[in-house]
C-alpha positions as YAML, in Angstrom:
chain: A
units: angstrom
residues:
- id: 1
  name: MET
  ca: [23.90, -0.28, -2.37]
- id: 2
  name: GLU
  ca: [21.36, 2.56, -2.27]
- id: 3
  name: TYR
  ca: [17.63, 2.15, -1.72]
- id: 4
  name: VAL
  ca: [14.62, 4.37, -2.31]
- id: 5
  name: ILE
  ca: [11.84, 4.23, 0.27]
- id: 6
  name: TYR
  ca: [8.24, 5.32, -0.37]
- id: 7
  name: CYS
  ca: [5.91, 5.71, 2.62]
- id: 8
  name: ASP
  ca: [2.26, 6.56, 3.14]
- id: 9
  name: GLU
  ca: [-0.26, 6.51, 5.95]
- id: 10
  name: SER
  ca: [-3.98, 6.30, 6.47]
- id: 11
  name: ILE
  ca: [-5.22, 7.52, 9.80]
- id: 12
  name: ASP
  ca: [-8.63, 5.96, 9.45]
- id: 13
  name: THR
  ca: [-10.19, 3.57, 11.90]
- id: 14
  name: ASP
  ca: [-12.33, 0.49, 11.62]
- id: 15
  name: ILE
  ca: [-13.85, -1.71, 14.32]
- id: 16
  name: LYS
  ca: [-10.76, -3.95, 14.38]
- id: 17
  name: TYR
  ca: [-7.90, -2.03, 12.72]
- id: 18
  name: GLY
  ca: [-6.74, 1.50, 12.13]
- id: 19
  name: ASP
  ca: [-3.78, 3.80, 11.66]
- id: 20
  name: PHE
  ca: [-2.19, 2.06, 8.69]
- id: 21
  name: PHE
  ca: [1.42, 2.86, 7.75]
- id: 22
  name: GLY
  ca: [2.96, 1.35, 4.66]
- id: 23
  name: GLY
  ca: [6.24, 1.51, 2.87]
- id: 24
  name: CYS
  ca: [7.97, 0.17, -0.19]
- id: 25
  name: ILE
  ca: [11.69, -0.23, -0.60]
- id: 26
  name: VAL
  ca: [13.32, -0.39, -4.03]
- id: 27
  name: ARG
  ca: [16.97, -0.66, -5.04]
- id: 28
  name: SER
  ca: [18.06, 2.64, -6.56]
- id: 29
  name: SER
  ca: [19.24, 0.73, -9.65]
- id: 30
  name: ASP
  ca: [15.67, -0.56, -10.21]
- id: 31
  name: ILE
  ca: [13.75, 2.63, -9.51]
- id: 32
  name: GLU
  ca: [13.76, 4.26, -12.97]
- id: 33
  name: PRO
  ca: [12.43, 1.27, -14.94]
- id: 34
  name: ILE
  ca: [9.80, 0.55, -12.27]
- id: 35
  name: VAL
  ca: [8.56, 4.14, -12.12]
- id: 36
  name: GLN
  ca: [8.51, 4.35, -15.92]
- id: 37
  name: ALA
  ca: [6.56, 1.08, -16.26]
- id: 38
  name: LEU
  ca: [4.01, 2.16, -13.64]
- id: 39
  name: GLU
  ca: [3.61, 5.63, -15.19]
- id: 40
  name: ASP
  ca: [3.21, 4.08, -18.66]
- id: 41
  name: CYS
  ca: [0.56, 1.72, -17.31]
- id: 42
  name: LYS
  ca: [-1.30, 4.61, -15.69]
- id: 43
  name: ILE
  ca: [-1.28, 6.56, -18.97]
- id: 44
  name: GLU
  ca: [-2.43, 3.50, -20.96]
- id: 45
  name: ASN
  ca: [-5.34, 3.25, -18.54]
- id: 46
  name: ASN
  ca: [-6.17, 6.99, -18.57]
- id: 47
  name: LEU
  ca: [-5.19, 7.42, -14.93]
- id: 48
  name: TYR
  ca: [-3.52, 10.81, -14.66]
- id: 49
  name: SER
  ca: [-3.76, 11.55, -10.94]
- id: 50
  name: GLU
  ca: [-3.08, 9.76, -7.68]
- id: 51
  name: ILE
  ca: [-4.51, 6.26, -7.53]
- id: 52
  name: LYS
  ca: [-6.77, 5.94, -4.49]
- id: 53
  name: TRP
  ca: [-9.16, 3.06, -3.88]
- id: 54
  name: THR
  ca: [-11.70, 5.54, -2.52]
- id: 55
  name: LYS
  ca: [-11.93, 7.03, -6.03]
- id: 56
  name: VAL
  ca: [-12.65, 3.75, -7.85]
- id: 57
  name: THR
  ca: [-15.84, 3.53, -9.85]
- id: 58
  name: SER
  ca: [-17.16, 0.51, -11.71]
- id: 59
  name: ASN
  ca: [-15.88, 2.07, -14.95]
- id: 60
  name: TYR
  ca: [-12.35, 2.40, -13.55]
- id: 61
  name: LEU
  ca: [-12.03, -0.81, -11.54]
- id: 62
  name: GLN
  ca: [-10.28, -2.77, -14.31]
- id: 63
  name: LYS
  ca: [-7.89, 0.15, -14.94]
- id: 64
  name: TYR
  ca: [-6.91, 0.25, -11.27]
- id: 65
  name: GLN
  ca: [-6.47, -3.52, -11.22]
- id: 66
  name: ASN
  ca: [-4.12, -3.29, -14.23]
- id: 67
  name: VAL
  ca: [-1.79, -0.94, -12.34]
- id: 68
  name: ILE
  ca: [-1.96, -3.01, -9.15]
- id: 69
  name: ARG
  ca: [-1.18, -6.23, -11.05]
- id: 70
  name: LEU
  ca: [1.90, -4.57, -12.55]
- id: 71
  name: PHE
  ca: [2.97, -3.30, -9.12]
- id: 72
  name: PHE
  ca: [2.68, -6.78, -7.58]
- id: 73
  name: SER
  ca: [4.58, -8.31, -10.50]
- id: 74
  name: PHE
  ca: [7.56, -6.25, -9.31]
- id: 75
  name: VAL
  ca: [6.93, -7.50, -5.77]
- id: 76
  name: ARG
  ca: [6.94, -11.12, -7.00]
- id: 77
  name: GLU
  ca: [10.20, -10.46, -8.86]
- id: 78
  name: GLY
  ca: [11.76, -9.16, -5.64]
- id: 79
  name: LYS
  ca: [12.25, -5.66, -7.06]
- id: 80
  name: ILE
  ca: [9.84, -4.06, -4.58]
- id: 81
  name: LYS
  ca: [9.54, -5.02, -0.93]
- id: 82
  name: VAL
  ca: [6.38, -3.96, 0.93]
- id: 83
  name: ARG
  ca: [5.88, -3.48, 4.66]
- id: 84
  name: ILE
  ca: [2.59, -2.56, 6.35]
- id: 85
  name: VAL
  ca: [2.00, -1.76, 10.02]
- id: 86
  name: PHE
  ca: [-1.40, -1.12, 11.57]
- id: 87
  name: GLN
  ca: [-2.89, -0.68, 15.01]
- id: 88
  name: SER
  ca: [-5.36, -3.10, 16.55]
- id: 89
  name: MET
  ca: [-8.52, -1.26, 17.62]
- id: 90
  name: GLU
  ca: [-10.15, -4.18, 19.45]
- id: 91
  name: THR
  ca: [-11.30, -3.52, 22.98]
- id: 92
  name: ASN
  ca: [-10.50, -5.51, 26.10]
- id: 93
  name: THR
  ca: [-13.12, -7.68, 27.79]
- id: 94
  name: SER
  ca: [-12.32, -6.05, 31.16]
- id: 95
  name: PRO
  ca: [-14.97, -3.95, 32.97]
- id: 96
  name: SER
  ca: [-13.54, -0.72, 31.52]
- id: 97
  name: PRO
  ca: [-13.03, -1.31, 27.79]
- id: 98
  name: LYS
  ca: [-10.26, 0.62, 26.09]
- id: 99
  name: LYS
  ca: [-8.45, 0.54, 22.81]
- id: 100
  name: THR
  ca: [-5.26, -1.44, 22.72]
- id: 101
  name: ASN
  ca: [-2.00, 0.07, 21.64]
- id: 102
  name: THR
  ca: [-0.84, -3.05, 19.87]
- id: 103
  name: LEU
  ca: [0.87, -2.55, 16.55]
- id: 104
  name: SER
  ca: [0.61, -5.46, 14.13]
- id: 105
  name: SER
  ca: [2.46, -5.83, 10.93]
- id: 106
  name: ILE
  ca: [2.53, -7.56, 7.61]
- id: 107
  name: THR
  ca: [6.25, -7.85, 7.16]
- id: 108
  name: SER
  ca: [6.66, -9.17, 3.66]
- id: 109
  name: PHE
  ca: [4.92, -9.59, 0.35]
...
């Protein structure tokens, strides 16, 4: 069986978490109908470029949510598997605070 893997990263930091890496794995036999459904949903919602939460406005929130709901319907059906890894940015309570190098993960949706 062949799989298609999509990956992305966000090298942005917060007080607690940063350096997010995510991936989706899809069976090659499922990829065409999933991509087509997501592209159709984007077009129906007048979303013609990359979907980024940083671009959301109040006028587009519902449109973004429509695409995300469709995406997670495929996750619920087991057609898309999602993995996310991020780095903990919390500091130690020792006299010389430093960032930890601990990677945490959300292993399944």
